[in-house]
C-alpha positions in Angstrom: 0.9 -14.3 -17.4 4.4 -13.6 -16.2 6.9 -11.8 -18.5 9.8 -13.7 -20.0 13.0 -13.0 -18.1 15.5 -11.4 -20.5 18.7 -9.5 -20.0 18.5 -6.6 -17.5 18.9 -5.6 -13.9 16.3 -8.1 -12.8 18.6 -11.0 -13.6 21.4 -9.4 -11.6 19.1 -9.1 -8.6 18.1 -12.8 -9.0 21.8 -13.8 -8.9 22.3 -11.8 -5.7 22.5 -13.8 -2.4 19.6 -12.5 -0.3 20.1 -14.7 2.7 21.6 -12.1 5.0 19.0 -9.4 3.9 16.2 -11.8 4.6 17.4 -12.7 8.1 17.9 -9.0 8.9 14.2 -8.2 8.0 12.6 -11.2 9.6 11.0 -11.0 13.0 11.3 -14.4 14.8 7.6 -14.3 15.8 6.6 -13.9 12.1 8.6 -16.6 10.5 7.3 -17.6 7.1 7.4 -21.0 5.5 5.9 -20.7 2.1 2.1 -20.2 2.7 2.2 -20.6 6.5 3.0 -18.3 9.3 4.7 -20.0 12.2 4.2 -18.8 15.7 2.1 -15.9 14.4 -1.5 -14.9 15.5 -4.2 -16.6 13.4 -5.5 -13.2 12.3 -2.5 -12.9 9.9 -3.6 -15.9 7.9 -5.2 -13.6 5.3 -1.7 -12.9 4.1 -0.7 -16.5 3.6 -2.8 -17.2 0.5 -1.7 -17.0 -3.2 -1.6 -13.4 -4.5 -1.1 -12.1 -8.0 -0.7 -15.6 -9.5 2.2 -16.4 -7.1 1.5 -19.7 -5.2 3.4 -18.4 -2.2 1.8 -15.0 -2.5 4.0 -12.2 -1.3 6.2 -14.5 0.7 8.6 -15.4 -2.2 11.5 -13.9 -4.0 9.8 -13.9 -7.4 7.0 -11.7 -6.0 9.5 -9.3 -4.4 11.8 -9.0 -7.3 9.1 -8.5 -9.8 7.1 -5.8 -7.9 8.4 -2.8 -9.8 8.1 -4.4 -13.3 4.6 -5.6 -12.4 3.5 -2.2 -11.1 4.8 -0.5 -14.3 2.9 -3.0 -16.5 -0.4 -3.0 -14.6 -0.5 0.7 -14.1 0.7 1.7 -17.6 -2.9 2.5 -18.8 -4.2 3.7 -15.5 -4.4 7.4 -16.1 -6.6 7.0 -19.2 -10.4 7.0 -18.7 -11.1 4.4 -21.4 -11.0 0.6 -21.2 -7.5 -0.7 -20.3 -7.4 -2.9 -23.4 -7.6 0.2 -25.7 -5.9 2.8 -23.4 -2.5 4.2 -24.4 0.3 2.7 -22.3 2.7 5.0 -20.4 6.0 3.8 -18.8 5.3 6.4 -16.1 1.9 5.1 -15.3 2.8 3.8 -11.8 4.6 7.0 -10.8 1.7 9.1 -12.2 -0.8 7.0 -10.2 1.1 7.5 -7.0 1.6 11.2 -7.6 -2.2 11.6 -8.4 -3.0 9.8 -5.1 -0.7 12.2 -3.3 -2.3 15.2 -5.0 -5.8 14.1 -4.1 -4.8 13.4 -0.5 -3.1 16.8 -0.1 -6.2 18.5 -1.5 -8.4 16.6 1.0 -6.1 17.5 3.8 -6.4 21.2 3.0 -10.2 20.8 2.9 -10.1 19.2 6.3 -8.0 22.1 7.7 -4.6 20.3 7.7 -1.5 21.7 6.2 0.0 18.7 4.2 3.5 20.4 4.3 3.4 20.6 8.1 2.6 17.1 9.1 6.0 16.6 10.7 7.2 13.6 12.6 6.9 10.1 11.4 4.8 8.7 8.5 3.8 5.0 8.6 3.7 3.4 5.1 1.4 0.4 5.6 2.2 -2.5 3.3 5.2 -0.8 2.0 6.3 -3.7 -0.2 9.6 -2.8 -1.9 9.4 0.9 -1.1 7.6 2.5 -4.1 5.0 4.1 -1.8 7.7 5.2 0.7 9.5 7.0 -2.1 6.3 8.8 -3.0 5.7 9.8 0.6 9.2 11.3 0.8 8.6 13.3 -2.4 5.0 14.5 -1.8 5.2 15.4 1.9 8.3 17.5 2.5 7.4 18.1 6.2 7.8 14.5 7.2 10.8 13.8 9.4 11.0 10.1 9.0 9.2 7.2 7.3 8.5 3.7 8.8 7.7 1.1 6.2 5.7 -1.9 7.6 5.2 -5.1 5.7 4.4 -8.8 6.5 6.8 -10.0 3.8 10.5 -10.1 4.8 11.3 -10.8 1.1 9.7 -7.4 0.2 11.5 -5.7 3.0 14.9 -7.2 1.9 14.4 -5.9 -1.6 13.2 -2.5 -0.3 16.3 -2.2 1.8 18.6 -3.0 -1.2 16.7 -0.5 -3.4 16.9 2.2 -0.7 20.6 1.9 -0.7 21.0 1.7 -4.5 18.5 4.5 -5.2 18.2 6.9 -2.3 14.8 8.5 -1.6 14.0 11.8 -3.3 15.1 13.7 -0.3 17.2 12.8 2.8 14.6 11.4 5.1 15.3 8.4 7.4 13.5 5.2 6.3 13.0 2.3 8.8 11.7 -1.0 7.5 9.7 -3.1 10.0 8.5 -6.7 9.7 5.1 -6.4 11.2 1.4 -6.4 10.5 0.0 -2.9 11.0 -3.0 -4.1 12.9 -0.5 -5.4 15.5 2.2 -2.8 14.8 3.7 -2.4 18.3 4.3 1.3 17.5 4.1 3.8 20.3 0.6 5.3 20.8 0.1 8.9 19.6 3.5 9.0 18.0 2.8 9.4 14.3 1.8 12.3 12.1 0.6 10.3 9.0 -0.6 6.8 8.3 -0.6 5.9 4.6 -2.5 2.9 3.4 -2.1 3.0 -0.3 -3.1 0.1 -2.7 -3.4 -2.2 0.3 -7.0 -2.4 1.3 -8.1 -4.4 -1.7 -5.7 -7.1 -0.6 -7.3 -7.4 2.9 -10.5 -8.7 4.4 -12.9 -6.1 5.6 -12.1 -6.9 9.2 -8.4 -6.2 8.6 -9.2 -2.8 7.0 -11.3 -2.0 10.1 -8.4 -3.1 12.3 -6.1 -0.8 10.3 -8.3 2.2 11.0 -8.4 1.3 14.7 -4.6 1.0 14.8 -4.3 4.3 13.0 -6.4 6.0 15.6 -4.1 4.5 18.3 -0.8 5.5 16.8 -1.7 8.9 15.4 -1.1 11.9 17.5 -4.0 14.4 17.9 -4.3 16.2 14.6 -2.6 13.3 12.7 -4.0 12.0 9.4 -4.8 8.6 7.9 -5.0 8.2 4.1 -6.6 5.2 2.4 -6.2 5.1 -1.3 -7.1 2.2 -3.6 -9.2 1.1 -6.6 -12.7 2.7 -6.4 -15.4 0.0 -6.9 -17.9 2.8 -7.6 -15.9 4.4 -10.4 -17.2 4.0 -14.0 -13.9 2.4 -15.0 -14.1 -0.3 -12.3 -17.7 -0.9 -13.1 -16.8 -1.4 -16.7 -14.3 -4.0 -15.7 -16.8 -5.7 -13.4 -19.2 -5.9 -16.3 -16.7 -7.9 -18.4 -17.1 -11.5 -17.0 -13.9 -12.8 -18.5 -11.7 -9.9 -17.5 -13.2 -9.7 -14.1 -12.9 -13.4 -13.5 -9.2 -13.2 -14.3 -8.8 -10.2 -12.0 -10.6 -11.9 -9.1 -8.5 -15.0 -9.4 -5.3 -13.1 -8.6 -6.9 -11.0 -5.8 -8.3 -13.3 -3.1 -9.9 -10.5 -1.0 -11.1 -8.3 -3.8 -14.8 -9.0 -3.4 -14.6 -7.9 0.3 -13.1 -4.6 -0.8 -15.8 -4.2 -3.5 -18.4 -4.7 -0.8 -16.8 -2.2 1.5 -15.6 0.5 -0.8 -14.9 4.1 0.1 -18.4 4.6 1.5 -17.8 1.8 4.0 -14.3 3.1 5.0 -15.6 6.6 5.5 -18.5 5.3 7.7 -16.0 3.2 9.7 -13.7 6.2 10.2 -16.5 8.4 11.4 -17.7 5.7 13.7 -14.3 5.6 15.4 -14.3 9.4 15.9 -12.2 10.7 13.0 -13.2 14.1 11.7 -12.7 15.8 8.3 -13.5 12.5 6.6 -13.8 12.7 2.9 -12.8 11.0 -0.4 -12.1 12.1 -3.9 -11.1 10.6 -7.2 -7.4 10.4 -7.9 -7.4 8.6 -11.3 -10.3 7.3 -13.4 -10.0 4.0 -11.4 -8.7 5.1 -8.0 -9.8 7.3 -5.1 -8.2 8.6 -1.9 -9.8 9.1 1.5 -8.5 11.3 4.3 -9.5 11.2 8.0 -8.1 13.3 10.8 -7.8 12.4 14.5 -9.3 15.3 16.5 -6.8 17.6 18.2 -8.7 17.1 21.5 -8.6 13.3 21.3 
């Protein structure tokens, strides 16, 4: 159910003319027409289905303009171990979730022999949406020199660009927004220090998640790190949700690829990463419902 639209900054954003921003962040080869991708490889069709109760999925202004409000609402109870229906709600739940993912990722990096403050170079924020995850990267990893946010929705990127101007990142780090699918990113090989795939894998088929890892291997420089963080299907909190047929049916109806993620899980992602040659592969709980995985491209690769 969508919230009623009252007075507030959201209405001002809706009254804004976004035409120029949309054109600036649309790649001609990835032109979107509602639920269709025109002149785009068929492999991107996974993105053109309804998501989160929006008929046009992420390819619409409603979806882009409501991301932050939706994230705050959905993640308000996320740090509490109990059932969401009875958990206390926090207005900082989304920020706390992202900070917890960063903390878990940093600890895993240290365990893998990587200094999280010395990653350096460029970080790629896969599925950056309107920039919430990019902001967290800038805050949590002070050694990064630049952030490249990739997304298949030009609507999300247009809003991300506006928000980056209105609310600068936590520190002065260049942010470049790119209209692209990460599995076909076009980024230079061995040019990136960190690939961050946060709260994205559950919205993708298994084959796309595998393609993400392969592309991460290609674009990471030796010693670079890929992070995958998402809901953990093996967590007790997720299992409790799955055991509630009504709640789980509603959840699945808004997440078209959820069952593929449940079937893969972190065990599957870890196995795939090891199979590609990544080292220091490991995962850890970030919240009662989420986990993070870290994998390192060997320095000799």
